C-alpha positions in Angstrom: -49.9 -30.1 31.1 -49.2 -27.1 28.9 -46.5 -24.5 29.3 -48.9 -22.1 31.0 -49.4 -24.5 33.8 -47.8 -22.9 36.9 -47.0 -26.3 38.4 -44.7 -27.1 35.4 -42.3 -24.6 36.9 -39.6 -26.1 39.2 -40.3 -25.6 42.9 -37.2 -23.5 43.5 -38.2 -21.0 40.8 -41.8 -20.8 42.3 -40.5 -20.1 45.8 -38.0 -17.5 44.5 -40.8 -15.8 42.5 -43.2 -15.8 45.4 -40.6 -14.1 47.7 -39.6 -11.6 44.9 -43.3 -10.6 44.5 -43.5 -10.2 48.3 -40.4 -7.9 48.3 -41.8 -5.8 45.4 -44.6 -4.6 47.6 -42.0 -2.6 49.5 -40.5 -0.9 46.3 -41.3 2.6 47.6 -39.1 2.0 50.7 -35.9 1.0 48.9 -33.2 3.6 47.9 -30.1 1.5 47.3 -29.4 -2.0 46.0 -26.0 -3.2 47.3 -23.6 -6.1 47.2 -21.1 -6.4 50.0 -18.1 -8.7 50.0 -15.4 -9.4 52.6 -11.7 -9.8 52.6 -10.5 -13.3 52.9 -10.9 -14.7 56.4 -9.1 -17.3 58.5 -11.6 -20.2 58.0 -10.8 -23.3 56.0 -12.7 -22.0 52.9 -11.1 -18.5 53.3 -14.5 -17.0 54.0 -15.1 -14.6 56.8 -16.9 -16.1 59.9 -20.7 -15.2 59.7 -20.7 -13.5 63.2 -17.8 -11.3 62.2 -19.5 -10.5 58.9 -22.7 -9.5 60.7 -20.7 -7.3 63.2 -19.0 -5.5 60.3 -22.3 -4.9 58.5 -23.9 -3.6 61.6 -20.9 -1.3 62.2 -21.3 0.1 58.6 -25.1 0.5 59.2 -24.5 2.3 62.5 -22.1 4.7 60.9 -24.5 5.3 58.1 -27.3 6.0 60.5 -25.1 8.4 62.5 -24.3 10.3 59.4 -27.9 10.4 58.1 -29.8 10.9 61.3 -27.3 12.0 64.0 -25.6 10.2 66.8 -28.8 9.8 68.8 -30.8 8.3 66.0 -31.7 5.3 68.2 -33.7 7.6 70.4 -35.8 8.6 67.5 -38.3 5.8 66.7 -38.8 6.6 63.0 -35.2 7.5 62.2 -32.8 4.9 60.8 -32.1 3.0 57.6 -34.3 0.0 56.8 -32.5 -3.1 55.4 -33.4 -6.3 53.8 -30.2 -8.3 53.7 -29.7 -11.6 51.9 -26.8 -13.7 53.1 -25.3 -15.8 50.4 -22.3 -18.2 49.9 -20.8 -17.9 46.4 -20.7 -20.8 43.9 -16.9 -20.8 43.7 -15.3 -21.3 47.1 -18.4 -20.7 49.2 -17.3 -17.1 50.2 -19.9 -15.4 52.3 -21.3 -12.1 51.0 -24.4 -10.0 51.2 -26.9 -8.5 48.8 -29.0 -5.8 50.4 -31.8 -3.4 49.8 -31.4 -0.2 51.9 -34.3 2.2 52.4 -35.2 5.5 54.1 -31.8 7.0 53.2 -31.8 10.8 52.9 -31.1 12.0 49.4 -28.1 14.0 50.4 -26.2 10.8 51.5 -23.6 9.9 48.8 -23.7 6.2 47.7 -20.0 6.6 46.5 -18.9 7.8 49.9 -20.5 4.8 51.6 -19.0 2.4 49.0 -15.6 3.7 50.0 -16.5 3.4 53.7 -17.4 -0.3 53.2 -14.2 -0.9 51.2 -12.1 0.5 54.0 -14.0 -1.4 56.7 -14.5 -4.9 55.3 -14.0 -5.6 51.6 -15.6 -4.5 48.3 -19.0 -2.9 47.8 -21.2 -2.1 44.9 -24.0 0.4 45.7 -26.5 1.3 43.1 -29.7 3.5 43.2 -32.6 1.1 43.6 -34.4 0.6 40.3 -37.4 -1.8 40.6 -37.2 -2.5 36.8 -33.7 -4.0 37.2 -34.7 -7.1 39.1 -32.8 -6.6 42.4 -35.6 -8.2 44.4 -35.7 -11.2 42.1 -31.9 -11.7 42.4 -32.1 -11.5 46.2 -35.0 -14.0 46.4 -33.4 -16.4 43.9 -30.0 -16.2 45.6 -31.2 -16.6 49.2 -34.1 -19.0 49.0 -34.2 -21.0 45.8 -30.7 -22.1 45.1 -28.0 -21.0 47.6 -29.8 -21.8 50.9 -29.1 -18.3 52.2 -31.3 -16.2 54.5 -32.8 -12.8 54.5 -32.7 -10.5 57.5 -34.7 -7.3 58.2 -32.7 -4.7 60.1 -33.7 -1.2 61.1 -36.0 0.8 63.5 -38.9 -1.4 64.6 -41.5 1.3 63.9 -40.4 1.5 60.2 -40.3 -2.2 59.6 -43.2 -3.5 61.7 -45.4 -4.0 58.7 -42.6 -5.8 56.8 -41.9 -8.0 59.8 -45.6 -8.8 60.3 -45.9 -9.9 56.7 -42.6 -11.8 56.9 -44.6 -14.4 58.9 -47.1 -14.9 56.1 -46.9 -17.9 53.8 -46.3 -17.1 50.1 -49.4 -17.5 48.0 -48.0 -20.6 46.2 -48.2 -22.6 49.4 -51.7 -21.6 50.4 -53.7 -22.0 47.1 -53.6 -18.3 46.4 -54.4 -16.8 49.8 -51.7 -15.9 52.3 -52.1 -17.4 55.7 -50.3 -16.8 59.0 -47.7 -19.4 60.1 -48.5 -20.6 63.6 
């Protein structure tokens, strides 16, 4: 088998690549690429409990939505930030943190302001403008699926993410000999 043989690539790399390519289809949606950490928690590892981490993230997202779309954003079916969030445990110490793509954010919303909001709420944040050429989708896919056994959640107004959610039930092409199939 030559180097161009796709089956010569380790399975973890193939899975990560398939998910990254799937994510890239949604490049026009994403506005920010973010990393969110948490202050040390009271667990044996020092990590925050996953449920508490999720609540803090959803609080941050709710506050961001209120700022961007008004307090009644939930009553407006197409208003709200769309999120693809990878949950990961770090190599050193297993500390839980998130990598996330955020989309449908109005251009007048300041990334730096929301970095400080997260820092005051939960820990440390890095928030960058999303640039498809920098490999954020590959990092999320590699971190969550291939090596760290994390997970990726989609959060946001259903009307905005229904296409993404529908496709999230599709099998990546590497598992179906080149054609995506529904998982039953």
